N, C-alpha and C positions, 0 to 999 in steps of 0.2 A: 716421276717414275711410278708406274702402276704396281701396287703391292697386292699380294694374294689376300683376298677377302674371304675368310672361312665361313662367314655368315651369309654371303650373298645368295647362294642358291636356296638354302634351307629357309631363309627369311622370306624370299619370294614365295616359296611354297606355303609357308605359314600365313602370310598376308592374304594370298589367294583363298586359303581356307576360311580365314576370318570374314573376308568380304562376301564369299559365297554363302556362308552360314548366316550372316546378318541379313542378306537379301531374302534368303529362304524363310527366315523367321518373320520378316516383315510381311511376306506374302502368304503366310500360313493361316488357314482357317482352322483354329484349334477345335472347332466343333466337328471337323472332318477327321475321323480317326486315322485314316491313311496318311493324310497330310501331317497331322500332329506327330504320329509315330516316326515319319521320315525326318521331321525337324528335330525331334528328340535324339534320334540316332546320330544326326549330323553334329549336334551340340556335344554329345558324348564323345564322338570321334575327335572333334576339335580339342576339347578339354584334355582328352587322353594323350594326344600327340604333343600338345603344349607341355604337359607334365613330363613326358618323356624327353622332350627337348631341353627343358630346364634341368632335369636330372643329369642329362649328358653334359651340359655346359658346366654344372657344378663340379663334376668328377674329372673332366678332361681339360676344360678351358680355364675355369676360375682357379682350379688347383695349380695350374701351370703359372698363371700370372701372379698368384698369391705370394710366390717366392720373392718377386720383385716389387709388387704393388699391393701389399696386404690390405690397405684401407679401401682401395678400389674394388678388390675382390670381395671384401665384406659388404660393400654397398650393393653390388650386383647380387650377392647371395641373399641379402635382405629383400631385394625386389622379387627374387624367386620365391621367397617365403610368402610375400604379399600376393603373388600370382597364384600360389597354391591355395591361399585363403579364398580368393575369388573363384577358383576352380571348385572347391568344396561347396561354396555357396550355390553355384550353379547346379551341382549334383543334388543338393538338398532340394532346390526348387523343382528340379525335374522329378524327383521322387514325390514331392507334394502334388505335382500335376498328375502323375500317374494314378493318384488316389482321389482325384476330383470326380464328382458325380453331377452336381447341380450346374445349371447354366451360369449362375453368378460366380461359382468357384472356378469354372473353366476359364471364364473371362479374366478373372483376377490372377489365376496361376499362370496363364499364357502370357499376360502382360508383364508379370514379374520376371518370367524367364527372358523375355525380350530385353527388358531394362538391364537385368543382370548381365546378359551377354554383351550388351553395348558397353557396359562398364569394363568387362573383361577385355573386350576388343580394344578400347581406347588405351587401357593400361598397357597391353602388350604391344600395340603399335608404337607407343612412346618408348617402351622398354627396348624394343628391337632397334629403334632409331638411335637410342643412346649407345647400344652395343656397337652399332656400325660406325659410330663416330668416335666416342670416347674410348671404348674398350679396344677397338681396332687399333687406334693410335698407340695404345700401351703395348699391345701385342707386337706391332711393327717395331716398336722401340727396342724390345727385348728378344725377339725371335726372328730368325731368317724365314723367308718364304718356304724353304724346304722343311724347316722344323714345323711350321704351321700346317703344311700339307701332310706331314707325318701324323700330327694330332688328328686331322680330319680322317685320315686313313684308318687310324686306330678306332675312331668313333664308328665309321662305316663297318669295319670288320666285326665290331661288337654288337651291332644292331641285330635283333632277331629278324629273320627273313620277312615275316609278315609286316613288321614295322617299316622295314626298308622299302617294301612295295608301296605302302601307303604314303610315305614321305616322297618317294619317287613319282607317284601318281600326281601328287599336288605340285611337285616341281614342274611336271609337264604342263600343268594348267597355269602355272604362275610365270614361267619363263617365256621369253620371246622366241620366235622361230629360230633366229640366228643363234641364240644361246643354246637351244635344244640341239641344233645341228652340231655345234662345237662339242657339246657334252657327249653326244652319241659317238662322234668321231674319236673322242678321247677314250671312251669305253672300248670302242672297236680296236684301238691301238694298244690298249693296256690290259684288257680283261679277256678271259676265255670266250670263245665264240658263242657258247650257250648263254652267257650273261648278256652279250650284245644282242643276240636274237630275242631274248626275253624283254629287253628294254625297247627294242623296236616294236614288239607286240604291244607293250604297254603304251607307247606313244600312239600307235594306231587306235587303241581303245579309248584313250583319254582326250585326244585332240579332235576338234571338228574336222570334217573331211577336207576342207580347203587348206587348213594348216597342215594336216597330215600329208597331203599331196605335195606341198612345198618342201616339207622336211624330207620325205621319202625321195623326192626327185633330187634334192641336193646330195643326200647320202649316196644314192645310186650313181649320180654323176661323179662324185668323188671317188667311188670305187672303180668306175670305168677309166677315170684319168690315171688312177694308180696302176 
């Protein structure tokens, strides 16, 4: 039986963000101010959204499972602390890079940012995989799918609009076409029309033309059949 996976969509978004940022850093010429600034901005956004995600999990997911599995909750909370340490390390290195002036310092600082981001990425990929296997099984043991969907809805409702837009944008980039189509149909059936229209606009903005055409065609076809 397929159970509700509360991590599935957001983790796909976060992985897409990690992969995209890592490739961008690898391709960045840190002597090019425009490229360097774009990469720094990407790292900042990635670190910020991961911090937001960990904070949300601490307050809504781990607090729920702690009642039944306190040792498991403590383990994942400790990993979030370690993640925060890695985030702060990256922020410090970005600050150092901003104050570099000589060629040697730019090379050294840019390389340090790349290495630190790789460490951050590897840690979070492993952490998310552990959540999707071990933590999910504990959640499924103690909660119904409806209860887990309720937690997800509470999280979504509490997100500031700007954070919701950024997470949704990366979901568009990380999900398959089929998953995006099902997601949009669910929004259409359960949310106000303006929310659905804003998500359609976001999909058009974030998806390559070929993917957007397929998604739009399927949504339109579904509307015609209805």
